[in-house]
N, C-alpha and C positions, 0 to 999 in steps of 0.2 A: 418344164417337165413333160416329156412325150408321152403320147398315149400309148397303149400296148398295140403292137403289131397284130393284124386280123389273124396271122397263122398262130400266133403264140396264145391270142385270145380263145381261138377255138380249141387247141390243145388242152389249155387249163381248164376250159368249160367242159370239155370231155372227161377231164380226170375227176371234177367235181360230180359230173353225172355219174360216173361209175361209182365212186365213195357213195353218193347219196342212194344209189339204188341197192348197195351191197349191204345196208344196214340189217334188212331182214335175214339176209344170209348168216351175218355175224351173230345174230341173235338165235337163230335155230342152231347154229354149228355149236354152241356151248350148251345144248341139251344133254350131249353125252361126254363131252369133255371139259377140262377146266380151262380158264381164260389164258394161262401160260401155255398149256399144251396146244390151245388153238392157235395162239400166235406162232409159236415155234413151227407148227406143221405147215400152216399158210405161208411163212417165210421161207422155209424150204422149198414149197411148191412154187413159190415166185421166181426164187434163184434159179431153179432147174429149168423152170419155162423160158427164161431168157438165155440159156446156153445156146440152143439152135439159132436164136435170133443173131447172137453175137457171131457165132460161126459163119453165118449166112452173110453178114455184113463184112467180115474180115476178108472173105474172098474176093470181094468187090473194092478192096482198098488198094491203093497204089503202093509204091515201095516207099516213096516220101512219106505218106500218112502213116506207114507201120514204123518208119523211123522216128517220127515225132512222137508217136504213142510210147516207143520203147524209151525214149527220153524222159517221157512224163509218167513213167510207170510208179515211181515212188508217190507222185502226187495223186495218182488214180487210186492207188491202195489205201493212202491217207484219207483222201475224201470219201472213200466207199466205207471204210471203218467208221468215220466220223459220223456220216449219215445214218449208218446201220445202228450205232451205239444210241443216237438220238431218237431213231425210229423205235428201238426196241424199249427204251425207257418210257417214251410216250405212249407206246402202246399197251405196255403193261400197266401203267398207272390208270389209263383209261379203262381197260378191262377189269381191273380190280375195283376202281372207283364206282363205276356204273351199277354194281351189285349193291351199293350203298345209297344210291340216290335215285331220282327219277330220269327217264329217258330224256325228257325236256330241258331240264337241268343239265345234264350232261352235254347234251347237244349246244346248249347256250354257253355254258363256260368254256368248253372246247373250242367254239369259234372266238372267243375272246383273243385268240392269236392274231386277229385283225388289227387289235389294239396293240398288243404287246410286240407284234414284230417292227412297226414304225418306232416305237420307243426303245427298243434294243438297237434299231438299225442306227440311231443317233450316234452311239457309242462307236459304229463301225463307219461314221460319215456318210450315211445315206440320207440325203435331204429329201424332206417331205413337205410338199407345199400346203397351203391353206385349204385349196381345192380338195385335196385328197384326205386332209383330216376331216374336213366337213363330211365327206363321203364314208369314212370310217365312222362317225358318230350317226349317220343315218342310217348304216348297216347294223350298228349295235342296236338300235331302237327297232329296226325290222327284225333282229334276231330274237329280241326279248318278246315282241309280240307273238312271233312264231313258235317259239319253244317254252316261254314260261306261262304256267297257267296257275301255279299255286304260290306259296310264299316263297322269299328268296332268302330264308335263314340258313347259313352255310352250317352244314354237317360235315362228317368225316369223308364221306364220298365225294362232296363238293371240293373239299381241298385237295384231295387226291386228283380230281379232274382239272384243278387249277394249275396242279403241278404239270399234269399231262400237257395242258395248253402252253405253258412256258417250254416245255421240251419240243412240242411241235414247232414254235416259233424258232428254237434253235435250229431245227431241222430245215426249217426254210431258208434261214440265214446261212446255214453251212452248205446247202444246195447253191445258194446264191454266190458264193465265194468259189465252190469248186467246179461248177458245171460249165463255165466259159473255158476251163483250162484242159479238160479231159472228154473221153467219149462218154456220153450219158448212159448209154445201154450197159456198159461195161461198169461203170460206178454203181448203178442201179443193182446190178446183179450182186458185186461185192457188198453191198449194203444189206441186202436181203440174206446172204448167208452170215454176216456179221449179226444180224438181229436174230437169226433162227438159233445160233450158237448161244448167245446170251438169253434167249427166251428158254432154250432147252436147260441150260444151269440153273435158271429160276424155277423152271418146272420139277425138275428132279429135287431141289431143296424144299419146295413148297407142296407140290400135288403128287410127286412120285411119277413113275412111269404109267402112262395109260396103256389100256390093252390094245390090241390090235382090232378087236371087235368095236372097242368103242369109237376108235378113229374111223373104222369103216362104216360105221352108223352115220358118222358125220360127213362122208365124203364129198356129198354134193355142194353142201356151203363152203367146206375147206377147199374144195377144187375152185369154186366160183371165186371166193376172196383170195385165193393164192394166186391164180391165173390172172384173174381180172383187177381185183382190187388192189393187189400187191404187185404183180409182175407187170401189167400193162399201166394201171392208173399212176403208181409212183414212178414208173419210168417216165411216162408223159409228163409227169410234175417237173422232173430234171431237164427234160428237153424244152418244155414250154417256159421254164424259168429263166432259161439261158438269156443273159442281158436284159432282163426284165427288172424293174424296180420290185423289191421284194414284197412292198406294202400293196401295190396293186395287184401281183400275183395272189397274195393272201385273200385279198377283197373277192376276186374271181372264184377261188377254191373254197370260200365259205358258202358258195352258193349250193354246197353238198347239203345243207339244212333245209334249202327249199326244194331242192330236187327230191329229197327223203319225203317231204310231207306230200308233194305232188304225186310221186309214185305210189305212195299209200291211198291216195284218192283216186288216182286213174286206175291202178293195177288191183289193189285190195277193195275197192269201194268205200275206203274210209271218208267221211264227211269232212269238209273244212268249214271252220267258223269264220265269221267276218274279220274276226281279230288275226287268223292265221292269212287270210287272204291279203289283208292290209300289210302284214309283215313281208310277204313275198314281194309285194309291190314295191315296199320301201327298200328291200334287198336289192331288187332289180334296178331301182332309180339311183342307188348308191353306185352300183357297177357302172352305169350309163353316165353319170356325173363325172367319176374317174376316167373315163375315156374321152370326155370332151376336150379338145384342143385348147391349151392356153391361148390368152390375147396376143403373146410373142409369135405364136405359130401361125395365126390366121392372117 
């Protein structure tokens, strides 16, 4: 198993960094609008934010590249719709579930995709070596120390978050399948509009239409989550995952939990316990172990 290329490692780490720092914005954003409305608006913003990027890169493409894209148009649309559906379902389960459980539990259970991904990957003939399994176990222990402070009795919210973790795992595997075949930015744009439409339908059935005033009261967190967490980070995920073992990618992206705690410590002045510090150390150790070359490569 080859280690993660430095470029992809940086891109996926940047993805985790943006997601980790966006937790505050997500929490504040739902002070005035519901979780379904929040997901819908941020997804629309994310899709719209990528349109000028797509137009800019399209001008620089050669005639041959455009011909190839035209031939892969159906694959692009299918990939975008599949990614968007997985993203919408995962986000909706997460937003609803977090209302019935603690943030720590939600963060820990969501990050269980680092175990679910390699297990599901077996059915798609994705080989996972012993070193990577050890890295996953170390990361799980680190996440537990970082996120869990109370009991681990499963409640309704925990089950909803667990479903969310499976959906995010599917999202990672779908990206792994489609990203080498199509333009990553274009697929990301399609996924956001797909997620936006599905979230809008759910919003109308569950919450009803929010007022313009409520949306405007949440414009700062919505804009940050829409442009940065959705438009930028999820696009970086698609680009960074291209040609990368999905298990390694999920390990790097799970650092969002570590970054969220560190951001609270540095920016908000929140204290870190020795338990949380040990969790962060174990998480970083798991990533480093996963990147060490195998004996065959030395």
